[in-house]
N, CA and C atoms as a LAMMPS dump frame, in Angstrom:
ITEM: TIMESTEP
0
ITEM: NUMBER OF ATOMS
309
ITEM: BOX BOUNDS ff ff ff
-5.0000000000000000e+02 5.0000000000000000e+02
-5.0000000000000000e+02 5.0000000000000000e+02
-5.0000000000000000e+02 5.0000000000000000e+02
ITEM: ATOMS id mol type element x y z
1 1 1 N 0.841 -1.181 0
2 1 2 C 0 0 0
3 1 3 C 0.885 1.243 0
4 2 1 N 0.541 2.184 -0.838
5 2 2 C 1.308 3.412 -0.994
6 2 3 C 0.729 4.483 -0.071
7 3 1 N 1.603 5.173 0.644
8 3 2 C 1.181 6.295 1.485
9 3 3 C 0.987 7.509 0.575
10 4 1 N -0.245 7.886 0.344
11 4 2 C -0.563 8.958 -0.606
12 4 3 C -0.64 10.334 0.043
13 5 1 N -0.161 10.457 1.257
14 5 2 C -0.19 11.736 1.955
15 5 3 C 0.453 12.87 1.147
16 6 1 N 1.589 12.656 0.478
17 6 2 C 2.174 13.76 -0.29
18 6 3 C 1.246 14.269 -1.401
19 7 1 N 0.533 13.371 -2.037
20 7 2 C -0.413 13.776 -3.075
21 7 3 C -1.573 14.551 -2.462
22 8 1 N -2.107 14.047 -1.387
23 8 2 C -3.227 14.718 -0.718
24 8 3 C -2.835 16.121 -0.287
25 9 1 N -1.671 16.251 0.293
26 9 2 C -1.211 17.577 0.749
27 9 3 C -1.024 18.533 -0.415
28 10 1 N -0.398 18.051 -1.482
29 10 2 C -0.158 18.913 -2.654
30 10 3 C -1.468 19.381 -3.264
31 11 1 N -2.408 18.468 -3.415
32 11 2 C -3.696 18.825 -4.006
33 11 3 C -4.488 19.736 -3.077
34 12 1 N -4.496 19.445 -1.807
35 12 2 C -5.218 20.307 -0.864
36 12 3 C -4.667 21.73 -0.882
37 13 1 N -3.348 21.852 -0.965
38 13 2 C -2.724 23.18 -1.013
39 13 3 C -3.147 23.917 -2.295
40 14 1 N -3.059 23.242 -3.423
41 14 2 C -3.45 23.84 -4.702
42 14 3 C -4.933 24.217 -4.665
43 15 1 N -5.763 23.336 -4.165
44 15 2 C -7.2 23.609 -4.086
45 15 3 C -7.483 24.827 -3.196
46 16 1 N -6.79 24.935 -2.086
47 16 2 C -6.966 26.1 -1.208
48 16 3 C -6.579 27.388 -1.922
49 17 1 N -5.493 27.341 -2.688
50 17 2 C -5.072 28.52 -3.443
51 17 3 C -6.106 28.897 -4.498
52 18 1 N -6.663 27.898 -5.156
53 18 2 C -7.701 28.171 -6.154
54 18 3 C -8.938 28.795 -5.517
55 19 1 N -9.331 28.275 -4.38
56 19 2 C -10.517 28.807 -3.697
57 19 3 C -10.312 30.255 -3.243
58 20 1 N -9.076 30.611 -2.942
59 20 2 C -8.772 31.966 -2.474
60 20 3 C -8.441 32.929 -3.621
61 21 1 N -8.263 32.394 -4.808
62 21 2 C -7.861 33.225 -5.946
63 21 3 C -9.013 34.12 -6.402
64 22 1 N -8.683 35.321 -6.848
65 22 2 C -9.726 36.192 -7.392
66 22 3 C -10.27 35.626 -8.709
67 23 1 N -11.471 36.001 -9.018
68 23 2 C -12.115 35.514 -10.24
69 23 3 C -11.27 35.825 -11.476
70 24 1 N -10.631 36.97 -11.495
71 24 2 C -9.815 37.341 -12.655
72 24 3 C -8.672 36.351 -12.863
73 25 1 N -8.07 35.874 -11.794
74 25 2 C -6.978 34.898 -11.905
75 25 3 C -7.52 33.561 -12.403
76 26 1 N -8.676 33.182 -11.894
77 26 2 C -9.292 31.932 -12.359
78 26 3 C -9.593 32.009 -13.848
79 27 1 N -10.093 33.139 -14.287
80 27 2 C -10.456 33.301 -15.697
81 27 3 C -9.237 33.3 -16.606
82 28 1 N -8.142 33.87 -16.132
83 28 2 C -6.944 33.961 -16.978
84 28 3 C -6.337 32.599 -17.271
85 29 1 N -6.133 31.797 -16.254
86 29 2 C -5.491 30.518 -16.539
87 29 3 C -5.646 29.485 -15.436
88 30 1 N -5.869 29.924 -14.223
89 30 2 C -5.835 29.001 -13.095
90 30 3 C -6.895 27.908 -13.209
91 31 1 N -8.106 28.278 -13.563
92 31 2 C -9.176 27.275 -13.646
93 31 3 C -8.925 26.293 -14.785
94 32 1 N -8.426 26.787 -15.899
95 32 2 C -8.131 25.905 -17.031
96 32 3 C -7.023 24.914 -16.677
97 33 1 N -6.004 25.391 -15.968
98 33 2 C -4.923 24.494 -15.538
99 33 3 C -5.442 23.444 -14.56
100 34 1 N -6.3 23.876 -13.654
101 34 2 C -6.854 22.94 -12.679
102 34 3 C -7.719 21.886 -13.371
103 35 1 N -8.528 22.308 -14.324
104 35 2 C -9.363 21.347 -15.047
105 35 3 C -8.493 20.362 -15.821
106 36 1 N -7.451 20.857 -16.464
107 36 2 C -6.55 19.957 -17.197
108 36 3 C -5.908 18.948 -16.242
109 37 1 N -5.513 19.413 -15.058
110 37 2 C -4.939 18.515 -14.056
111 37 3 C -5.966 17.482 -13.604
112 38 1 N -7.168 17.938 -13.3
113 38 2 C -8.222 17.012 -12.857
114 38 3 C -8.478 15.945 -13.912
115 39 1 N -8.512 16.361 -15.162
116 39 2 C -8.742 15.397 -16.244
117 39 3 C -7.6 14.392 -16.345
118 40 1 N -6.375 14.851 -16.195
119 40 2 C -5.228 13.945 -16.267
120 40 3 C -5.218 12.979 -15.088
121 41 1 N -5.469 13.479 -13.898
122 41 2 C -5.51 12.597 -12.729
123 41 3 C -6.628 11.569 -12.862
124 42 1 N -7.784 12.004 -13.341
125 42 2 C -8.912 11.086 -13.532
126 42 3 C -8.587 10.033 -14.585
127 43 1 N -7.939 10.449 -15.659
128 43 2 C -7.553 9.516 -16.719
129 43 3 C -6.579 8.468 -16.186
130 44 1 N -5.61 8.9 -15.404
131 44 2 C -4.649 7.959 -14.822
132 44 3 C -5.349 6.967 -13.892
133 45 1 N -6.269 7.468 -13.099
134 45 2 C -7.005 6.58 -12.187
135 45 3 C -7.801 5.548 -12.979
136 46 1 N -8.466 5.985 -14.023
137 46 2 C -9.272 5.065 -14.825
138 46 3 C -8.395 4.007 -15.494
139 47 1 N -7.254 4.421 -16.015
140 47 2 C -6.35 3.464 -16.676
141 47 3 C -5.8 2.433 -15.699
142 48 1 N -5.506 2.86 -14.485
143 48 2 C -5.006 1.912 -13.487
144 48 3 C -6.11 0.966 -13.019
145 49 1 N -7.304 1.506 -12.87
146 49 2 C -8.414 0.709 -12.356
147 49 3 C -8.932 -0.297 -13.374
148 50 1 N -9.045 0.141 -14.632
149 50 2 C -9.57 -0.741 -15.668
150 50 3 C -8.941 -0.373 -17.008
151 51 1 N -7.754 -0.909 -17.291
152 51 2 C -7.031 -0.536 -18.511
153 51 3 C -7.783 -0.817 -19.81
154 52 1 N -8.691 -1.754 -19.797
155 52 2 C -9.407 -2.109 -21.012
156 52 3 C -10.611 -1.204 -21.282
157 53 1 N -11.059 -0.48 -20.298
158 53 2 C -12.253 0.363 -20.454
159 53 3 C -11.924 1.65 -21.205
160 54 1 N -12.917 2.143 -21.896
161 54 2 C -12.795 3.429 -22.581
162 54 3 C -12.816 4.535 -21.528
163 55 1 N -11.766 5.378 -21.475
164 55 2 C -11.747 6.437 -20.458
165 55 3 C -12.851 7.47 -20.694
166 56 1 N -13.338 8.024 -19.604
167 56 2 C -14.345 9.08 -19.663
168 56 3 C -13.673 10.39 -19.286
169 57 1 N -14.031 11.462 -19.971
170 57 2 C -13.431 12.759 -19.673
171 57 3 C -14.236 13.487 -18.604
172 58 1 N -13.529 14.024 -17.644
173 58 2 C -14.179 14.81 -16.598
174 58 3 C -14.771 16.061 -17.257
175 59 1 N -16.037 16.357 -16.982
176 59 2 C -16.655 17.521 -17.609
177 59 3 C -16.139 18.827 -17.009
178 60 1 N -16.294 19.893 -17.756
179 60 2 C -15.964 21.223 -17.264
180 60 3 C -17.152 21.711 -16.452
181 61 1 N -16.998 21.777 -15.149
182 61 2 C -18.083 22.197 -14.264
183 61 3 C -18.003 23.684 -13.926
184 62 1 N -17.114 24.392 -14.593
185 62 2 C -16.984 25.82 -14.365
186 62 3 C -15.801 26.155 -13.482
187 63 1 N -15.371 27.402 -13.594
188 63 2 C -14.138 27.797 -12.909
189 63 3 C -14.228 27.708 -11.396
190 64 1 N -15.41 27.86 -10.837
191 64 2 C -15.524 27.821 -9.381
192 64 3 C -15.547 26.395 -8.834
193 65 1 N -15.628 25.417 -9.711
194 65 2 C -15.599 24.01 -9.297
195 65 3 C -14.225 23.377 -9.481
196 66 1 N -13.285 24.13 -10.02
197 66 2 C -11.965 23.57 -10.349
198 66 3 C -11.266 22.967 -9.137
199 67 1 N -11.326 23.632 -8.008
200 67 2 C -10.669 23.114 -6.803
201 67 3 C -11.283 21.784 -6.38
202 68 1 N -12.593 21.698 -6.446
203 68 2 C -13.258 20.448 -6.076
204 68 3 C -12.936 19.339 -7.071
205 69 1 N -12.824 19.693 -8.337
206 69 2 C -12.536 18.675 -9.338
207 69 3 C -11.148 18.068 -9.156
208 70 1 N -10.149 18.89 -8.848
209 70 2 C -8.827 18.293 -8.638
210 70 3 C -8.801 17.469 -7.359
211 71 1 N -9.58 17.88 -6.376
212 71 2 C -9.636 17.123 -5.125
213 71 3 C -10.253 15.746 -5.358
214 72 1 N -11.368 15.706 -6.035
215 72 2 C -12.053 14.436 -6.311
216 72 3 C -11.172 13.525 -7.165
217 73 1 N -10.614 14.08 -8.226
218 73 2 C -9.789 13.266 -9.126
219 73 3 C -8.558 12.705 -8.417
220 74 1 N -7.952 13.519 -7.553
221 74 2 C -6.766 13.034 -6.845
222 74 3 C -7.112 11.948 -5.841
223 75 1 N -8.265 12.074 -5.198
224 75 2 C -8.674 11.037 -4.232
225 75 3 C -8.953 9.72 -4.955
226 76 1 N -9.567 9.804 -6.131
227 76 2 C -9.8 8.591 -6.921
228 76 3 C -8.474 7.941 -7.322
229 77 1 N -7.529 8.766 -7.756
230 77 2 C -6.229 8.236 -8.145
231 77 3 C -5.511 7.622 -6.942
232 78 1 N -5.579 8.283 -5.812
233 78 2 C -4.891 7.787 -4.608
234 78 3 C -5.348 6.375 -4.243
235 79 1 N -6.585 6.064 -4.529
236 79 2 C -7.115 4.738 -4.193
237 79 3 C -6.519 3.619 -5.035
238 80 1 N -6.002 3.953 -6.215
239 80 2 C -5.527 2.897 -7.112
240 80 3 C -4.029 2.947 -7.4
241 81 1 N -3.318 3.915 -6.817
242 81 2 C -1.87 3.97 -7.032
243 81 3 C -1.222 2.681 -6.543
244 82 1 N -0.267 2.191 -7.333
245 82 2 C 0.348 0.911 -7.012
246 82 3 C 1.742 1.025 -6.42
247 83 1 N 2.419 2.153 -6.682
248 83 2 C 3.801 2.245 -6.212
249 83 3 C 4.226 3.703 -6.043
250 84 1 N 5.424 3.854 -5.483
251 84 2 C 5.964 5.19 -5.195
252 84 3 C 6.233 5.987 -6.47
253 85 1 N 6.574 5.314 -7.538
254 85 2 C 6.842 6.002 -8.802
255 85 3 C 5.571 6.673 -9.328
256 86 1 N 4.466 5.958 -9.302
257 86 2 C 3.196 6.551 -9.738
258 86 3 C 2.803 7.718 -8.835
259 87 1 N 3.055 7.575 -7.546
260 87 2 C 2.772 8.651 -6.606
261 87 3 C 3.626 9.88 -6.922
262 88 1 N 4.893 9.674 -7.137
263 88 2 C 5.796 10.79 -7.44
264 88 3 C 5.385 11.507 -8.72
265 89 1 N 4.977 10.751 -9.725
266 89 2 C 4.517 11.355 -10.978
267 89 3 C 3.29 12.235 -10.73
268 90 1 N 2.365 11.754 -9.918
269 90 2 C 1.146 12.511 -9.633
270 90 3 C 1.468 13.792 -8.871
271 91 1 N 2.352 13.7 -7.892
272 91 2 C 2.737 14.886 -7.123
273 91 3 C 3.412 15.908 -8.035
274 92 1 N 4.242 15.444 -8.947
275 92 2 C 4.899 16.331 -9.907
276 92 3 C 3.88 17.014 -10.809
277 93 1 N 2.891 16.271 -11.268
278 93 2 C 1.832 16.865 -12.096
279 93 3 C 1.131 18.002 -11.358
280 94 1 N 0.85 17.793 -10.093
281 94 2 C 0.167 18.809 -9.296
282 94 3 C 1.047 20.049 -9.166
283 95 1 N 2.309 19.859 -8.831
284 95 2 C 3.224 20.984 -8.664
285 95 3 C 3.383 21.785 -9.953
286 96 1 N 3.504 21.086 -11.073
287 96 2 C 3.649 21.771 -12.36
288 96 3 C 2.391 22.542 -12.735
289 97 1 N 1.224 21.944 -12.499
290 97 2 C -0.035 22.624 -12.805
291 97 3 C -0.207 23.865 -11.938
292 98 1 N 0.15 23.743 -10.669
293 98 2 C 0.036 24.89 -9.766
294 98 3 C 0.937 26.032 -10.244
295 99 1 N 2.131 25.689 -10.66
296 99 2 C 3.053 26.713 -11.153
297 99 3 C 2.495 27.395 -12.397
298 100 1 N 1.971 26.607 -13.335
299 100 2 C 1.4 27.179 -14.558
300 100 3 C 0.16 28.026 -14.254
301 101 1 N -0.584 27.627 -13.231
302 101 2 C -1.81 28.347 -12.867
303 101 3 C -1.505 29.717 -12.272
304 102 1 N -0.326 29.878 -11.727
305 102 2 C 0.051 31.17 -11.174
306 102 3 C -0.634 31.542 -9.886
307 103 1 N -0.983 30.527 -9.099
308 103 2 C -1.599 30.812 -7.788
309 103 3 C -0.677 30.394 -6.667
């Protein structure tokens, strides 16, 4: 079993920053980056859980839902991570998305 605490902490921090960000920042890039991250995390979770299934894309629920979407997607991924390498990749994805989002 993989200790997913680093992923949870990284995502919670990013989500908190998104929730505190002004609407103008969300509109410029932060929400789009968060949605892209949520979609990637969800895709990874789906591939690990059922590699043969057709992946489903996380819908765009709007800029104010971006923080919740990355939280949900990361929790789903955390449940199916198999090793430290997959965990490290996920944490890196979060850090890179946060940097691009500018929050």
